PDB file of N, CA, C and O in Angstrom:
ATOM      1  N   UNK A   1     -17.248   6.318 -11.042  1.00  0.00           N
ATOM      2  CA  UNK A   1     -16.642   5.049 -10.755  1.00  0.00           C
ATOM      3  C   UNK A   1     -16.792   4.924  -9.288  1.00  0.00           C
ATOM      4  O   UNK A   1     -16.183   4.003  -8.742  1.00  0.00           O
ATOM      5  N   UNK A   2     -17.546   5.752  -8.545  1.00  0.00           N
ATOM      6  CA  UNK A   2     -17.638   5.336  -6.964  1.00  0.00           C
ATOM      7  C   UNK A   2     -18.356   4.295  -6.728  1.00  0.00           C
ATOM      8  O   UNK A   2     -19.413   4.035  -7.303  1.00  0.00           O
ATOM      9  N   UNK A   3     -17.716   3.499  -5.690  1.00  0.00           N
ATOM     10  CA  UNK A   3     -18.163   2.134  -5.365  1.00  0.00           C
ATOM     11  C   UNK A   3     -17.582   0.904  -6.180  1.00  0.00           C
ATOM     12  O   UNK A   3     -17.756  -0.265  -5.835  1.00  0.00           O
ATOM     13  N   UNK A   4     -16.940   1.265  -7.196  1.00  0.00           N
ATOM     14  CA  UNK A   4     -16.195   0.115  -7.954  1.00  0.00           C
ATOM     15  C   UNK A   4     -14.761   0.024  -7.393  1.00  0.00           C
ATOM     16  O   UNK A   4     -13.890   0.861  -7.629  1.00  0.00           O
ATOM     17  N   UNK A   5     -14.598  -1.109  -6.605  1.00  0.00           N
ATOM     18  CA  UNK A   5     -13.168  -1.322  -6.050  1.00  0.00           C
ATOM     19  C   UNK A   5     -12.183  -1.899  -7.145  1.00  0.00           C
ATOM     20  O   UNK A   5     -12.398  -2.878  -7.861  1.00  0.00           O
ATOM     21  N   UNK A   6     -11.094  -1.121  -7.130  1.00  0.00           N
ATOM     22  CA  UNK A   6     -10.047  -1.285  -8.184  1.00  0.00           C
ATOM     23  C   UNK A   6      -8.782  -1.558  -7.308  1.00  0.00           C
ATOM     24  O   UNK A   6      -7.807  -2.031  -7.893  1.00  0.00           O
ATOM     25  N   UNK A   7      -8.700  -1.330  -6.067  1.00  0.00           N
ATOM     26  CA  UNK A   7      -7.399  -1.747  -5.330  1.00  0.00           C
ATOM     27  C   UNK A   7      -7.709  -1.688  -3.856  1.00  0.00           C
ATOM     28  O   UNK A   7      -8.491  -0.884  -3.348  1.00  0.00           O
ATOM     29  N   UNK A   8      -7.021  -2.616  -3.213  1.00  0.00           N
ATOM     30  CA  UNK A   8      -6.882  -2.614  -1.751  1.00  0.00           C
ATOM     31  C   UNK A   8      -5.639  -2.892  -1.182  1.00  0.00           C
ATOM     32  O   UNK A   8      -4.817  -3.693  -1.625  1.00  0.00           O
ATOM     33  N   UNK A   9      -5.500  -1.995   0.115  1.00  0.00           N
ATOM     34  CA  UNK A   9      -4.029  -2.447   0.728  1.00  0.00           C
ATOM     35  C   UNK A   9      -4.486  -2.861   1.935  1.00  0.00           C
ATOM     36  O   UNK A   9      -5.502  -2.330   2.383  1.00  0.00           O
ATOM     37  N   UNK A  10      -3.729  -4.014   2.765  1.00  0.00           N
ATOM     38  CA  UNK A  10      -4.085  -4.503   3.879  1.00  0.00           C
ATOM     39  C   UNK A  10      -2.828  -4.784   4.794  1.00  0.00           C
ATOM     40  O   UNK A  10      -1.856  -5.376   4.326  1.00  0.00           O
ATOM     41  N   UNK A  11      -2.857  -4.398   5.962  1.00  0.00           N
ATOM     42  CA  UNK A  11      -1.620  -4.579   6.832  1.00  0.00           C
ATOM     43  C   UNK A  11      -2.267  -5.442   7.941  1.00  0.00           C
ATOM     44  O   UNK A  11      -3.285  -5.063   8.519  1.00  0.00           O
ATOM     45  N   UNK A  12      -1.555  -6.792   8.268  1.00  0.00           N
ATOM     46  CA  UNK A  12      -1.848  -7.638   9.095  1.00  0.00           C
ATOM     47  C   UNK A  12      -0.786  -7.650  10.403  1.00  0.00           C
ATOM     48  O   UNK A  12       0.387  -7.411  10.118  1.00  0.00           O
ATOM     49  N   UNK A  13      -1.012  -7.834  11.391  1.00  0.00           N
ATOM     50  CA  UNK A  13       0.001  -7.662  12.703  1.00  0.00           C
ATOM     51  C   UNK A  13       0.061  -9.089  13.133  1.00  0.00           C
ATOM     52  O   UNK A  13      -0.990  -9.683  13.377  1.00  0.00           O
ATOM     53  N   UNK A  14       1.324  -9.736  13.252  1.00  0.00           N
ATOM     54  CA  UNK A  14       1.469 -11.071  13.644  1.00  0.00           C
ATOM     55  C   UNK A  14       2.404 -10.962  14.814  1.00  0.00           C
ATOM     56  O   UNK A  14       3.467 -10.355  14.689  1.00  0.00           O
ATOM     57  N   UNK A  15       2.018 -11.577  16.054  1.00  0.00           N
ATOM     58  CA  UNK A  15       3.014 -11.592  17.183  1.00  0.00           C
ATOM     59  C   UNK A  15       4.374 -12.480  16.647  1.00  0.00           C
ATOM     60  O   UNK A  15       4.331 -13.478  15.928  1.00  0.00           O
ATOM     61  N   UNK A  16       5.540 -11.853  17.183  1.00  0.00           N
ATOM     62  CA  UNK A  16       6.893 -12.482  17.008  1.00  0.00           C
ATOM     63  C   UNK A  16       7.628 -12.039  18.000  1.00  0.00           C
ATOM     64  O   UNK A  16       8.039 -10.880  17.949  1.00  0.00           O
ATOM     65  N   UNK A  17       7.986 -12.992  19.259  1.00  0.00           N
ATOM     66  CA  UNK A  17       9.063 -12.685  20.059  1.00  0.00           C
ATOM     67  C   UNK A  17       8.224 -11.538  21.005  1.00  0.00           C
ATOM     68  O   UNK A  17       7.034 -11.532  21.321  1.00  0.00           O
ATOM     69  N   UNK A  18       9.129 -10.733  21.278  1.00  0.00           N
ATOM     70  CA  UNK A  18       8.615  -9.541  22.255  1.00  0.00           C
ATOM     71  C   UNK A  18       8.020  -8.417  21.402  1.00  0.00           C
ATOM     72  O   UNK A  18       7.857  -7.311  21.919  1.00  0.00           O
ATOM     73  N   UNK A  19       7.663  -8.653  20.035  1.00  0.00           N
ATOM     74  CA  UNK A  19       7.267  -7.446  19.040  1.00  0.00           C
ATOM     75  C   UNK A  19       6.104  -8.221  18.127  1.00  0.00           C
ATOM     76  O   UNK A  19       5.366  -9.136  18.493  1.00  0.00           O
ATOM     77  N   UNK A  20       6.160  -7.688  17.066  1.00  0.00           N
ATOM     78  CA  UNK A  20       5.397  -8.032  15.944  1.00  0.00           C
ATOM     79  C   UNK A  20       5.925  -8.117  14.493  1.00  0.00           C
ATOM     80  O   UNK A  20       6.993  -7.563  14.232  1.00  0.00           O
ATOM     81  N   UNK A  21       5.286  -8.732  13.602  1.00  0.00           N
ATOM     82  CA  UNK A  21       5.804  -8.540  12.410  1.00  0.00           C
ATOM     83  C   UNK A  21       4.427  -8.065  11.360  1.00  0.00           C
ATOM     84  O   UNK A  21       3.322  -8.608  11.396  1.00  0.00           O
ATOM     85  N   UNK A  22       4.756  -7.115  10.600  1.00  0.00           N
ATOM     86  CA  UNK A  22       3.616  -6.392   9.982  1.00  0.00           C
ATOM     87  C   UNK A  22       3.714  -6.918   8.570  1.00  0.00           C
ATOM     88  O   UNK A  22       4.707  -6.698   7.878  1.00  0.00           O
ATOM     89  N   UNK A  23       2.570  -7.684   8.109  1.00  0.00           N
ATOM     90  CA  UNK A  23       2.408  -8.177   6.779  1.00  0.00           C
ATOM     91  C   UNK A  23       1.609  -7.163   5.795  1.00  0.00           C
ATOM     92  O   UNK A  23       0.539  -6.703   6.195  1.00  0.00           O
ATOM     93  N   UNK A  24       2.053  -6.846   4.653  1.00  0.00           N
ATOM     94  CA  UNK A  24       1.271  -5.903   3.728  1.00  0.00           C
ATOM     95  C   UNK A  24       1.043  -6.866   2.686  1.00  0.00           C
ATOM     96  O   UNK A  24       1.819  -7.718   2.253  1.00  0.00           O
ATOM     97  N   UNK A  25      -0.368  -6.553   2.284  1.00  0.00           N
ATOM     98  CA  UNK A  25      -0.816  -7.282   1.150  1.00  0.00           C
ATOM     99  C   UNK A  25      -1.654  -6.253   0.259  1.00  0.00           C
ATOM    100  O   UNK A  25      -2.154  -5.239   0.744  1.00  0.00           O
ATOM    101  N   UNK A  26      -1.751  -6.569  -0.951  1.00  0.00           N
ATOM    102  CA  UNK A  26      -2.629  -5.638  -1.804  1.00  0.00           C
ATOM    103  C   UNK A  26      -3.182  -6.442  -2.989  1.00  0.00           C
ATOM    104  O   UNK A  26      -2.667  -7.539  -3.203  1.00  0.00           O
ATOM    105  N   UNK A  27      -4.043  -6.068  -3.677  1.00  0.00           N
ATOM    106  CA  UNK A  27      -4.591  -6.402  -4.934  1.00  0.00           C
ATOM    107  C   UNK A  27      -5.072  -5.212  -5.833  1.00  0.00           C
ATOM    108  O   UNK A  27      -5.653  -4.248  -5.335  1.00  0.00           O
ATOM    109  N   UNK A  28      -4.808  -5.312  -7.190  1.00  0.00           N
ATOM    110  CA  UNK A  28      -5.115  -4.267  -8.023  1.00  0.00           C
ATOM    111  C   UNK A  28      -6.175  -4.969  -9.131  1.00  0.00           C
ATOM    112  O   UNK A  28      -5.827  -5.995  -9.715  1.00  0.00           O
ATOM    113  N   UNK A  29      -7.288  -4.448  -9.347  1.00  0.00           N
ATOM    114  CA  UNK A  29      -8.136  -4.906 -10.341  1.00  0.00           C
ATOM    115  C   UNK A  29      -8.565  -3.935 -11.436  1.00  0.00           C
ATOM    116  O   UNK A  29      -9.602  -4.032 -12.092  1.00  0.00           O
ATOM    117  N   UNK A  30      -7.579  -2.930 -11.555  1.00  0.00           N
ATOM    118  CA  UNK A  30      -8.023  -2.080 -12.952  1.00  0.00           C
ATOM    119  C   UNK A  30      -7.700  -2.717 -14.126  1.00  0.00           C
ATOM    120  O   UNK A  30      -6.583  -3.215 -14.264  1.00  0.00           O
ATOM    121  N   UNK A  31      -8.643  -2.773 -15.104  1.00  0.00           N
ATOM    122  CA  UNK A  31      -8.368  -3.348 -16.368  1.00  0.00           C
ATOM    123  C   UNK A  31      -7.164  -2.624 -16.931  1.00  0.00           C
ATOM    124  O   UNK A  31      -6.707  -1.579 -16.467  1.00  0.00           O
ATOM    125  N   UNK A  32      -6.662  -3.330 -18.052  1.00  0.00           N
ATOM    126  CA  UNK A  32      -5.457  -2.789 -18.803  1.00  0.00           C
ATOM    127  C   UNK A  32      -5.944  -1.417 -19.442  1.00  0.00           C
ATOM    128  O   UNK A  32      -5.225  -0.419 -19.461  1.00  0.00           O
ATOM    129  N   UNK A  33      -7.166  -1.456 -19.938  1.00  0.00           N
ATOM    130  CA  UNK A  33      -7.592  -0.464 -20.843  1.00  0.00           C
ATOM    131  C   UNK A  33      -7.899   0.944 -19.796  1.00  0.00           C
ATOM    132  O   UNK A  33      -7.918   2.082 -20.263  1.00  0.00           O
ATOM    133  N   UNK A  34      -8.112   0.672 -18.435  1.00  0.00           N
ATOM    134  CA  UNK A  34      -8.273   1.693 -17.670  1.00  0.00           C
ATOM    135  C   UNK A  34      -6.997   2.400 -16.977  1.00  0.00           C
ATOM    136  O   UNK A  34      -7.060   3.442 -16.325  1.00  0.00           O
ATOM    137  N   UNK A  35      -5.786   1.626 -17.243  1.00  0.00           N
ATOM    138  CA  UNK A  35      -4.606   2.040 -16.436  1.00  0.00           C
ATOM    139  C   UNK A  35      -4.115   3.427 -17.230  1.00  0.00           C
ATOM    140  O   UNK A  35      -3.750   4.400 -16.571  1.00  0.00           O
ATOM    141  N   UNK A  36      -4.126   3.444 -18.282  1.00  0.00           N
ATOM    142  CA  UNK A  36      -3.504   4.714 -19.094  1.00  0.00           C
ATOM    143  C   UNK A  36      -4.425   6.144 -18.641  1.00  0.00           C
ATOM    144  O   UNK A  36      -3.917   7.203 -18.272  1.00  0.00           O
ATOM    145  N   UNK A  37      -5.648   5.913 -18.751  1.00  0.00           N
ATOM    146  CA  UNK A  37      -6.492   7.048 -18.296  1.00  0.00           C
ATOM    147  C   UNK A  37      -6.246   7.569 -17.130  1.00  0.00           C
ATOM    148  O   UNK A  37      -6.040   8.773 -16.984  1.00  0.00           O
ATOM    149  N   UNK A  38      -6.242   6.596 -16.042  1.00  0.00           N
ATOM    150  CA  UNK A  38      -6.211   6.843 -14.699  1.00  0.00           C
ATOM    151  C   UNK A  38      -4.667   7.576 -14.331  1.00  0.00           C
ATOM    152  O   UNK A  38      -4.536   8.527 -13.560  1.00  0.00           O
ATOM    153  N   UNK A  39      -3.712   6.994 -14.966  1.00  0.00           N
ATOM    154  CA  UNK A  39      -2.429   7.472 -15.041  1.00  0.00           C
ATOM    155  C   UNK A  39      -2.313   8.935 -15.316  1.00  0.00           C
ATOM    156  O   UNK A  39      -1.647   9.684 -14.602  1.00  0.00           O
ATOM    157  N   UNK A  40      -3.038   9.356 -16.460  1.00  0.00           N
ATOM    158  CA  UNK A  40      -3.071  10.646 -16.827  1.00  0.00           C
ATOM    159  C   UNK A  40      -3.779  11.535 -15.717  1.00  0.00           C
ATOM    160  O   UNK A  40      -3.470  12.700 -15.471  1.00  0.00           O
ATOM    161  N   UNK A  41      -4.603  10.933 -15.195  1.00  0.00           N
ATOM    162  CA  UNK A  41      -5.242  11.773 -14.087  1.00  0.00           C
ATOM    163  C   UNK A  41      -4.409  11.891 -12.848  1.00  0.00           C
ATOM    164  O   UNK A  41      -4.172  12.939 -12.248  1.00  0.00           O
ATOM    165  N   UNK A  42      -4.030  10.796 -12.566  1.00  0.00           N
ATOM    166  CA  UNK A  42      -3.236  10.713 -11.060  1.00  0.00           C
ATOM    167  C   UNK A  42      -1.685  11.093 -11.362  1.00  0.00           C
ATOM    168  O   UNK A  42      -1.020  11.342 -10.357  1.00  0.00           O
ATOM    169  N   UNK A  43      -1.160  11.154 -12.356  1.00  0.00           N
ATOM    170  CA  UNK A  43       0.093  11.341 -12.706  1.00  0.00           C
ATOM    171  C   UNK A  43       1.303  10.340 -12.449  1.00  0.00           C
ATOM    172  O   UNK A  43       2.509  10.560 -12.566  1.00  0.00           O
ATOM    173  N   UNK A  44       0.623   9.147 -12.056  1.00  0.00           N
ATOM    174  CA  UNK A  44       1.271   7.976 -11.538  1.00  0.00           C
ATOM    175  C   UNK A  44       1.429   7.056 -12.759  1.00  0.00           C
ATOM    176  O   UNK A  44       0.459   6.398 -13.134  1.00  0.00           O
ATOM    177  N   UNK A  45       2.701   6.976 -13.443  1.00  0.00           N
ATOM    178  CA  UNK A  45       2.708   6.078 -14.597  1.00  0.00           C
ATOM    179  C   UNK A  45       3.174   4.678 -14.213  1.00  0.00           C
ATOM    180  O   UNK A  45       2.710   3.626 -14.653  1.00  0.00           O
ATOM    181  N   UNK A  46       4.168   4.822 -13.321  1.00  0.00           N
ATOM    182  CA  UNK A  46       4.726   3.350 -12.910  1.00  0.00           C
ATOM    183  C   UNK A  46       4.010   3.015 -11.491  1.00  0.00           C
ATOM    184  O   UNK A  46       4.522   3.298 -10.407  1.00  0.00           O
ATOM    185  N   UNK A  47       2.811   2.403 -11.642  1.00  0.00           N
ATOM    186  CA  UNK A  47       1.916   2.149 -10.308  1.00  0.00           C
ATOM    187  C   UNK A  47       2.954   1.129  -9.332  1.00  0.00           C
ATOM    188  O   UNK A  47       3.167   1.324  -8.135  1.00  0.00           O
ATOM    189  N   UNK A  48       3.433   0.201 -10.011  1.00  0.00           N
ATOM    190  CA  UNK A  48       4.232  -0.852  -9.107  1.00  0.00           C
ATOM    191  C   UNK A  48       5.399  -0.179  -8.393  1.00  0.00           C
ATOM    192  O   UNK A  48       5.686  -0.507  -7.242  1.00  0.00           O
ATOM    193  N   UNK A  49       6.086   0.771  -9.065  1.00  0.00           N
ATOM    194  CA  UNK A  49       7.273   1.413  -8.241  1.00  0.00           C
ATOM    195  C   UNK A  49       6.608   2.492  -7.305  1.00  0.00           C
ATOM    196  O   UNK A  49       7.066   2.667  -6.176  1.00  0.00           O
ATOM    197  N   UNK A  50       5.695   3.108  -7.695  1.00  0.00           N
ATOM    198  CA  UNK A  50       4.870   4.049  -6.697  1.00  0.00           C
ATOM    199  C   UNK A  50       4.265   3.433  -5.539  1.00  0.00           C
ATOM    200  O   UNK A  50       4.195   3.999  -4.448  1.00  0.00           O
ATOM    201  N   UNK A  51       3.859   2.356  -5.758  1.00  0.00           N
ATOM    202  CA  UNK A  51       3.225   1.533  -4.461  1.00  0.00           C
ATOM    203  C   UNK A  51       4.367   1.173  -3.686  1.00  0.00           C
ATOM    204  O   UNK A  51       4.444   1.482  -2.497  1.00  0.00           O
ATOM    205  N   UNK A  52       5.338   0.483  -4.335  1.00  0.00           N
ATOM    206  CA  UNK A  52       6.423  -0.046  -3.501  1.00  0.00           C
ATOM    207  C   UNK A  52       7.092   1.180  -2.654  1.00  0.00           C
ATOM    208  O   UNK A  52       7.313   0.981  -1.459  1.00  0.00           O
ATOM    209  N   UNK A  53       7.371   2.246  -3.144  1.00  0.00           N
ATOM    210  CA  UNK A  53       7.832   3.439  -2.430  1.00  0.00           C
ATOM    211  C   UNK A  53       6.853   3.836  -1.264  1.00  0.00           C
ATOM    212  O   UNK A  53       7.264   4.064  -0.126  1.00  0.00           O
ATOM    213  N   UNK A  54       5.394   3.908  -1.667  1.00  0.00           N
ATOM    214  CA  UNK A  54       4.385   4.309  -0.610  1.00  0.00           C
ATOM    215  C   UNK A  54       4.552   3.273   0.515  1.00  0.00           C
ATOM    216  O   UNK A  54       4.793   3.566   1.686  1.00  0.00           O
ATOM    217  N   UNK A  55       4.417   2.194   0.093  1.00  0.00           N
ATOM    218  CA  UNK A  55       4.541   0.901   1.128  1.00  0.00           C
ATOM    219  C   UNK A  55       5.497   0.963   2.119  1.00  0.00           C
ATOM    220  O   UNK A  55       5.318   0.758   3.320  1.00  0.00           O
ATOM    221  N   UNK A  56       6.549   1.265   1.542  1.00  0.00           N
ATOM    222  CA  UNK A  56       7.951   1.446   2.391  1.00  0.00           C
ATOM    223  C   UNK A  56       7.963   2.565   3.247  1.00  0.00           C
ATOM    224  O   UNK A  56       8.489   2.456   4.354  1.00  0.00           O
ATOM    225  N   UNK A  57       7.420   3.698   2.861  1.00  0.00           N
ATOM    226  CA  UNK A  57       7.180   4.944   3.655  1.00  0.00           C
ATOM    227  C   UNK A  57       6.110   4.521   4.735  1.00  0.00           C
ATOM    228  O   UNK A  57       6.369   4.639   5.932  1.00  0.00           O
ATOM    229  N   UNK A  58       5.179   4.139   4.392  1.00  0.00           N
ATOM    230  CA  UNK A  58       4.139   3.701   5.458  1.00  0.00           C
ATOM    231  C   UNK A  58       4.730   2.665   6.613  1.00  0.00           C
ATOM    232  O   UNK A  58       4.520   2.965   7.788  1.00  0.00           O
ATOM    233  N   UNK A  59       5.353   1.636   6.350  1.00  0.00           N
ATOM    234  CA  UNK A  59       6.037   0.877   7.236  1.00  0.00           C
ATOM    235  C   UNK A  59       7.196   1.513   8.194  1.00  0.00           C
ATOM    236  O   UNK A  59       7.427   1.200   9.362  1.00  0.00           O
ATOM    237  N   UNK A  60       7.850   2.465   7.413  1.00  0.00           N
ATOM    238  CA  UNK A  60       8.830   3.141   8.034  1.00  0.00           C
ATOM    239  C   UNK A  60       8.163   4.097   9.146  1.00  0.00           C
ATOM    240  O   UNK A  60       8.601   4.185  10.293  1.00  0.00           O
ATOM    241  N   UNK A  61       7.126   4.750   8.691  1.00  0.00           N
ATOM    242  CA  UNK A  61       6.342   5.660   9.740  1.00  0.00           C
ATOM    243  C   UNK A  61       5.703   4.720  10.930  1.00  0.00           C
ATOM    244  O   UNK A  61       5.614   5.093  12.100  1.00  0.00           O
ATOM    245  N   UNK A  62       5.302   3.521  10.468  1.00  0.00           N
ATOM    246  CA  UNK A  62       4.603   2.764  11.420  1.00  0.00           C
ATOM    247  C   UNK A  62       5.681   2.412  12.564  1.00  0.00           C
ATOM    248  O   UNK A  62       5.488   2.574  13.769  1.00  0.00           O
ATOM    249  N   UNK A  63       6.857   1.898  11.967  1.00  0.00           N
ATOM    250  CA  UNK A  63       7.966   1.491  12.863  1.00  0.00           C
ATOM    251  C   UNK A  63       8.285   2.509  13.753  1.00  0.00           C
ATOM    252  O   UNK A  63       8.403   2.235  14.948  1.00  0.00           O
ATOM    253  N   UNK A  64       8.460   3.768  13.303  1.00  0.00           N
ATOM    254  CA  UNK A  64       8.772   4.965  14.218  1.00  0.00           C
ATOM    255  C   UNK A  64       7.647   5.107  15.312  1.00  0.00           C
ATOM    256  O   UNK A  64       7.916   5.223  16.508  1.00  0.00           O
ATOM    257  N   UNK A  65       6.563   5.090  14.886  1.00  0.00           N
ATOM    258  CA  UNK A  65       5.283   5.345  15.760  1.00  0.00           C
ATOM    259  C   UNK A  65       5.439   4.401  16.964  1.00  0.00           C
ATOM    260  O   UNK A  65       5.617   4.764  18.127  1.00  0.00           O
ATOM    261  N   UNK A  66       5.345   3.100  16.504  1.00  0.00           N
ATOM    262  CA  UNK A  66       5.471   1.884  17.726  1.00  0.00           C
ATOM    263  C   UNK A  66       6.658   2.164  18.414  1.00  0.00           C
ATOM    264  O   UNK A  66       6.499   2.082  19.632  1.00  0.00           O
ATOM    265  N   UNK A  67       7.901   2.494  18.031  1.00  0.00           N
ATOM    266  CA  UNK A  67       9.190   2.331  18.769  1.00  0.00           C
ATOM    267  C   UNK A  67       8.951   3.570  19.758  1.00  0.00           C
ATOM    268  O   UNK A  67       9.231   3.582  20.956  1.00  0.00           O
ATOM    269  N   UNK A  68       8.363   4.634  18.994  1.00  0.00           N
ATOM    270  CA  UNK A  68       8.326   5.998  19.931  1.00  0.00           C
ATOM    271  C   UNK A  68       7.227   5.922  21.059  1.00  0.00           C
ATOM    272  O   UNK A  68       7.285   6.632  22.063  1.00  0.00           O
ATOM    273  N   UNK A  69       6.319   5.099  20.845  1.00  0.00           N
ATOM    274  CA  UNK A  69       5.375   4.813  21.876  1.00  0.00           C
ATOM    275  C   UNK A  69       6.002   3.812  23.115  1.00  0.00           C
ATOM    276  O   UNK A  69       5.355   3.775  24.162  1.00  0.00           O
ATOM    277  N   UNK A  70       6.963   3.187  23.035  1.00  0.00           N
ATOM    278  CA  UNK A  70       7.732   2.254  24.112  1.00  0.00           C
ATOM    279  C   UNK A  70       8.110   2.936  25.259  1.00  0.00           C
ATOM    280  O   UNK A  70       8.703   2.346  26.161  1.00  0.00           O
TER     281      UNK A  70
END
């Protein structure tokens, strides 16, 4: 399956006042028939919930890194 794009996450930074706003976007193109087999391999059954938790973690780490660099 190498080379077959099934998902993408993107973070865009937009100026806002003295700082910025980080906008996260993603898309997923796994066909329904492919979701159960990949869930068996990855162990992630509720992809939406897992993605939301991972995105929140990424944004919190980004915020800490930026604030620590000031």
